[in-house]
C-alpha positions as CSV (number, residue, x, y, z in Angstrom):
1,M,2.4,-18.4,29.2
2,T,3.4,-15.3,31.1
3,T,1.0,-12.6,32.4
4,Q,2.8,-10.1,30.1
5,L,2.3,-12.3,27.1
6,I,-1.4,-12.7,27.9
7,A,-1.8,-9.0,28.4
8,A,-0.1,-8.3,25.0
9,I,-2.2,-10.8,23.2
10,I,-5.4,-9.4,24.7
11,T,-4.6,-5.8,23.9
12,I,-3.5,-6.5,20.4
13,T,-6.6,-8.6,19.8
14,L,-8.7,-5.7,21.2
15,A,-6.9,-3.5,18.7
16,L,-8.0,-5.9,15.9
17,C,-11.6,-5.8,17.2
18,F,-11.8,-2.0,17.5
19,Y,-10.1,-1.3,14.2
20,T,-12.1,-3.9,12.3
21,V,-15.4,-2.7,13.6
22,G,-14.4,0.9,12.9
23,V,-13.3,0.2,9.3
24,F,-16.2,-2.0,8.3
25,S,-18.9,0.1,10.1
26,E,-17.5,3.2,8.4
27,R,-17.7,1.3,5.0
28,R,-21.3,0.2,5.7
29,A,-22.3,3.7,6.8
30,H,-20.9,5.2,3.6
31,T,-19.6,8.2,5.6
32,L,-17.1,8.8,8.4
33,Q,-18.8,9.4,11.7
34,K,-17.7,10.4,15.2
35,H,-17.9,6.8,16.6
36,H,-15.7,5.6,13.7
37,V,-13.0,8.1,14.7
38,I,-13.2,7.0,18.3
39,L,-12.9,3.3,17.3
40,F,-9.8,4.1,15.2
41,W,-8.2,5.9,18.2
42,C,-9.1,2.9,20.5
43,G,-7.5,0.5,18.0
44,L,-4.4,2.6,17.9
45,V,-4.1,2.8,21.7
46,F,-4.6,-0.9,22.2
47,D,-2.2,-1.8,19.4
48,T,0.5,0.5,20.7
49,T,0.0,-0.9,24.2
50,G,0.2,-4.5,23.1
51,T,3.2,-3.8,20.9
52,T,5.0,-2.0,23.7
53,I,4.4,-5.0,26.0
54,M,5.7,-7.4,23.3
55,S,8.7,-5.2,22.7
56,T,9.7,-5.1,26.4
57,M,9.4,-8.9,26.4
58,A,11.7,-9.2,23.3
59,H,14.3,-6.9,24.8
60,G,14.9,-5.1,21.5
61,S,15.6,-8.3,19.5
62,G,13.8,-8.5,16.2
63,L,13.1,-4.8,15.8
64,L,14.7,-5.0,12.3
65,S,12.9,-8.3,11.4
66,P,10.0,-8.3,8.9
67,H,7.6,-8.4,11.9
68,G,9.2,-5.5,13.6
69,I,9.4,-3.4,10.5
70,T,5.8,-4.1,9.5
71,G,4.6,-3.6,13.0
72,A,6.2,-0.1,13.2
73,L,4.9,0.8,9.8
74,A,1.4,-0.3,10.9
75,I,1.5,1.9,14.0
76,V,2.6,4.9,12.0
77,L,-0.1,4.3,9.5
78,M,-2.7,3.9,12.2
79,L,-1.6,7.1,13.8
80,F,-1.8,8.9,10.5
81,H,-5.2,7.3,9.8
82,A,-6.6,8.4,13.2
83,V,-5.3,11.9,12.9
84,W,-6.6,12.3,9.3
85,A,-10.0,10.8,10.3
86,T,-10.2,13.3,13.1
87,L,-9.4,16.2,10.7
88,V,-11.8,15.0,8.0
89,Y,-14.6,14.5,10.5
90,T,-14.1,17.9,12.3
91,R,-13.8,19.8,9.0
92,G,-17.2,18.4,7.9
93,N,-16.4,17.9,4.2
94,A,-19.1,15.5,3.1
95,E,-17.2,14.4,0.0
96,K,-14.1,13.5,2.0
97,Q,-16.2,11.8,4.7
98,Q,-17.8,9.6,2.1
99,S,-14.5,8.6,0.4
100,F,-12.5,8.1,3.5
101,H,-13.3,4.4,3.8
102,R,-11.0,3.6,0.8
103,F,-8.0,4.7,2.8
104,S,-9.3,2.9,5.9
105,I,-9.4,-0.5,4.1
106,V,-5.8,0.0,2.9
107,V,-4.5,0.8,6.3
108,W,-6.5,-2.1,7.9
109,L,-5.0,-4.6,5.3
110,I,-1.5,-3.3,6.0
111,W,-2.1,-3.6,9.7
112,L,-3.1,-7.2,9.3
113,I,0.3,-8.2,8.0
114,P,2.2,-7.8,11.4
115,Y,-0.9,-9.2,13.2
116,V,-0.8,-12.4,11.2
117,L,3.0,-12.6,11.2
118,G,2.9,-12.2,15.0
119,M,0.4,-15.1,15.3
120,F,2.6,-17.4,13.1
121,L,5.8,-16.4,15.0
122,G,4.0,-17.0,18.3
123,M,2.8,-20.5,17.2
124,Q,6.3,-21.4,16.2
125,G,8.0,-20.2,19.4
């Protein structure tokens, strides 16, 4: 296993940790708080970093594969989610802060698709 692959696995797993803690602690709190927004941004940064490392290792192959497409979609959704969370939090609308967790769960579930696909592809390779 190369150092690049180890770095990619670690960063993407950190993304899973940050994002999962953010989504489920937001759900448990019943309202969007500042630390949730920070966790969403951390998840996005680590996922983008790990994906970038993996992409450089793949040399562009597989970008149009199901894993590549779902991975790109997941990053776009995570970016949208983090930006929207920031806006909802900074605007201080209590109703939107309390219902935001519904969207968070959907994004998290979609994000899991390329994560799990990547694990299975990695085990086969």
